[in-house]
C-alpha positions in Angstrom: 46.3 226.3 -134.5 42.8 225.3 -133.6 41.9 229.0 -133.3 43.0 229.7 -136.8 41.0 226.8 -138.2 37.9 227.9 -136.3 38.2 231.4 -137.6 38.4 230.4 -141.2 35.4 230.4 -143.4 34.3 226.8 -144.0 35.6 225.9 -147.5 35.8 222.2 -146.9 32.8 219.8 -146.7 32.1 218.9 -143.1 33.3 222.2 -141.6 37.1 222.2 -141.9 40.3 220.6 -143.2 40.9 217.2 -141.6 43.8 215.7 -143.5 47.4 216.9 -144.0 46.6 217.3 -147.7 43.7 219.6 -147.0 45.8 221.6 -144.6 48.6 221.9 -147.2 46.0 223.0 -149.8 44.9 225.7 -147.5 48.5 226.8 -146.8 49.1 227.1 -150.5 46.0 229.2 -150.8 47.3 231.5 -148.0 50.6 231.8 -149.7 49.1 232.8 -153.0 46.7 235.2 -151.2 49.6 236.8 -149.4 51.1 237.9 -152.8 48.0 240.1 -153.2 48.4 241.9 -149.9 49.0 245.6 -150.2 50.4 245.8 -146.7 53.5 244.1 -145.5 52.0 243.3 -142.1 49.1 241.5 -143.8 51.5 239.7 -146.1 53.5 238.5 -143.1 50.4 237.4 -141.2 49.2 235.3 -144.2 52.6 233.7 -144.6 52.7 232.9 -140.8 49.3 231.3 -141.1 50.5 229.2 -144.0 53.5 228.1 -142.0 51.3 227.1 -139.1 49.0 225.1 -141.4 52.0 223.3 -142.8 53.3 222.5 -139.3 49.9 221.1 -138.3 49.9 219.0 -141.5 53.3 217.6 -140.6 52.2 217.0 -137.0 49.2 215.0 -138.2 51.3 213.0 -140.6 53.7 212.1 -137.8 51.0 211.2 -135.3 49.2 209.2 -138.0 52.2 207.2 -138.8 52.9 206.6 -135.1 49.3 205.3 -134.6 49.6 203.0 -137.6 52.4 201.1 -135.9 
């Protein structure tokens, strides 16, 4: 996951998404961007990236709620 985030152009202030909400926003962008792919391999790769971003957002939420206890 970290490799994906490092390879993305910086579209968030401070260099990259840091919250689950920002990761989900980026995942939504990848899903909409996938719809414009003219190649099925590119479409699948963009959807996989969106899934990984969603998973990382969920992981951050779980670890954040565990730390709050």
